[in-house]
C-alpha positions as CSV (number, residue, x, y, z in Angstrom):
1,M,7.7,-8.9,11.4
2,T,9.4,-10.5,8.5
3,V,11.0,-10.1,5.0
4,H,9.5,-12.3,2.3
5,N,11.6,-11.7,-0.7
6,L,13.9,-9.3,-2.7
7,Y,14.1,-8.6,-6.4
8,I,16.8,-6.6,-8.2
9,F,16.0,-5.4,-11.7
10,D,18.1,-3.5,-14.2
11,R,16.8,-0.6,-16.2
12,N,15.5,-2.9,-19.0
13,G,13.4,-5.0,-16.7
14,T,15.8,-8.0,-16.4
15,C,15.7,-9.6,-13.0
16,L,19.4,-9.6,-11.9
17,H,18.8,-11.2,-8.6
18,Y,16.0,-12.8,-6.6
19,S,16.1,-14.1,-3.0
20,E,13.4,-15.3,-0.7
21,W,13.3,-15.9,3.1
22,N,9.9,-16.3,4.6
23,R,7.7,-16.7,1.6
24,K,4.9,-19.1,2.4
25,K,2.9,-19.1,-0.9
26,Q,4.4,-19.5,-4.3
27,A,3.0,-17.7,-7.4
28,G,2.2,-21.0,-9.3
29,I,4.0,-19.7,-12.4
30,S,7.7,-19.9,-13.5
31,K,10.1,-17.5,-11.9
32,E,10.7,-15.8,-15.3
33,E,6.9,-15.1,-15.6
34,E,6.8,-13.9,-12.0
35,F,9.7,-11.5,-12.7
36,K,7.9,-10.1,-15.8
37,L,4.7,-9.6,-13.9
38,M,6.5,-7.8,-11.0
39,Y,8.4,-5.5,-13.4
40,G,5.3,-4.8,-15.4
41,M,3.3,-4.0,-12.3
42,L,6.1,-1.6,-11.1
43,F,6.2,0.1,-14.5
44,S,2.5,0.6,-14.4
45,I,2.4,1.9,-10.8
46,R,5.3,4.3,-11.4
47,S,3.5,5.7,-14.4
48,F,0.2,6.0,-12.6
49,V,1.8,7.7,-9.6
50,S,3.7,10.2,-11.7
51,K,0.6,11.1,-13.7
52,M,-2.0,11.3,-10.9
53,S,0.1,13.0,-8.1
54,P,-1.2,16.5,-7.4
55,L,2.3,17.4,-6.2
56,D,5.8,17.2,-7.7
57,M,6.9,13.7,-6.9
58,K,10.6,14.2,-6.1
59,D,11.0,10.6,-4.7
60,G,8.3,9.1,-6.8
61,F,6.8,5.7,-5.9
62,L,8.1,4.3,-2.6
63,S,5.8,1.6,-1.5
64,F,2.3,0.1,-1.5
65,Q,0.5,-2.4,0.6
66,T,-2.3,-5.0,0.3
67,S,-4.1,-6.7,3.1
68,R,-1.3,-9.3,3.3
69,Y,2.0,-7.7,2.5
70,K,3.9,-4.4,1.9
71,L,6.0,-3.8,-1.2
72,H,9.0,-1.4,-0.7
73,Y,10.6,0.1,-3.8
74,Y,13.9,2.0,-4.5
75,E,15.2,3.1,-7.8
76,T,18.7,4.3,-8.3
77,P,19.7,7.1,-10.7
78,T,21.3,4.4,-13.0
79,G,17.9,2.6,-13.2
80,I,18.6,-0.3,-10.9
81,R,15.3,-1.2,-9.1
82,L,15.2,-2.9,-5.7
83,V,11.9,-4.4,-4.5
84,M,11.4,-5.9,-1.1
85,N,8.2,-7.6,0.1
86,T,7.6,-7.7,3.8
87,D,4.7,-8.1,6.2
88,L,2.5,-5.2,7.0
89,S,4.2,-4.2,10.3
90,V,7.6,-3.4,8.7
91,P,8.2,0.3,8.5
92,N,9.5,2.1,5.4
93,C,12.5,0.3,4.0
94,R,13.9,3.0,1.7
95,E,17.1,3.3,3.7
96,T,17.5,-0.4,3.9
97,L,17.2,-0.7,0.1
98,Q,19.7,2.2,-0.4
99,Q,22.1,0.3,1.9
100,I,21.7,-2.9,-0.1
101,Y,22.4,-1.0,-3.3
102,S,25.4,1.1,-2.0
103,T,27.2,-1.3,0.3
104,L,26.4,-4.6,-1.3
105,Y,25.5,-4.2,-5.0
106,V,28.0,-1.4,-5.8
107,D,30.9,-2.7,-3.7
108,L,30.5,-6.4,-4.6
109,I,29.1,-6.3,-8.2
110,V,29.8,-2.9,-9.8
111,K,33.3,-2.7,-8.6
112,N,34.1,-6.3,-9.3
113,P,35.8,-6.8,-12.7
114,L,34.6,-10.4,-12.8
115,C,30.9,-9.4,-12.7
116,V,29.3,-8.5,-16.0
117,L,26.8,-5.7,-15.5
118,G,23.4,-6.4,-17.0
119,E,23.6,-10.2,-16.4
120,S,22.2,-12.3,-13.6
121,L,24.3,-11.9,-10.4
122,Q,26.3,-15.0,-9.9
123,S,28.4,-13.9,-7.0
124,E,28.4,-16.2,-4.0
125,L,29.9,-13.5,-1.9
126,F,27.1,-11.1,-2.8
127,N,24.5,-13.8,-2.0
128,S,25.9,-14.6,1.4
129,K,26.5,-10.9,2.4
130,L,22.9,-10.1,1.3
131,D,21.5,-13.0,3.2
132,S,23.5,-12.0,6.3
133,F,22.4,-8.3,5.9
134,I,18.7,-9.2,5.6
135,R,18.8,-11.7,8.6
136,A,20.5,-9.0,10.7
137,L,17.7,-6.4,10.1
138,P,15.7,-5.6,13.2
139,F,12.4,-6.5,11.5
140,F,13.6,-9.8,10.2
141,S,12.3,-12.9,12.0
142,V,11.3,-16.4,10.9
143,R,7.6,-16.6,11.0
144,A,6.1,-19.2,13.2
145,A,3.0,-19.8,11.0
């Protein structure tokens, strides 16, 4: 099991933070284009899910998977969107993404007067704490192949 990468977007689709751990294949486009594609896909999937669901979607879109990876999604009431890509064997990461938001993002970014909300996260403390948090997850491992 492993974690490939993590995106944090604001409500306007700006990628505030990106980290990767065990990502073997790159997209072949610039990071800015990759961020736009990811956010556009999320916007489309959320819209599709909300329109096509036969039931009231209290939690909305949570995840999807392909034959190669699983995308986990968490959106806060303030519009911050966290996206984690993992391998297929990783269980639902909703609680993990909530923890990243509440214990790392809120405590180290929102409550920090030196961090400007809506801009790229430049906090080395946030980066190191996030890296330690991800590496300590029970489903994080460095892939051998």
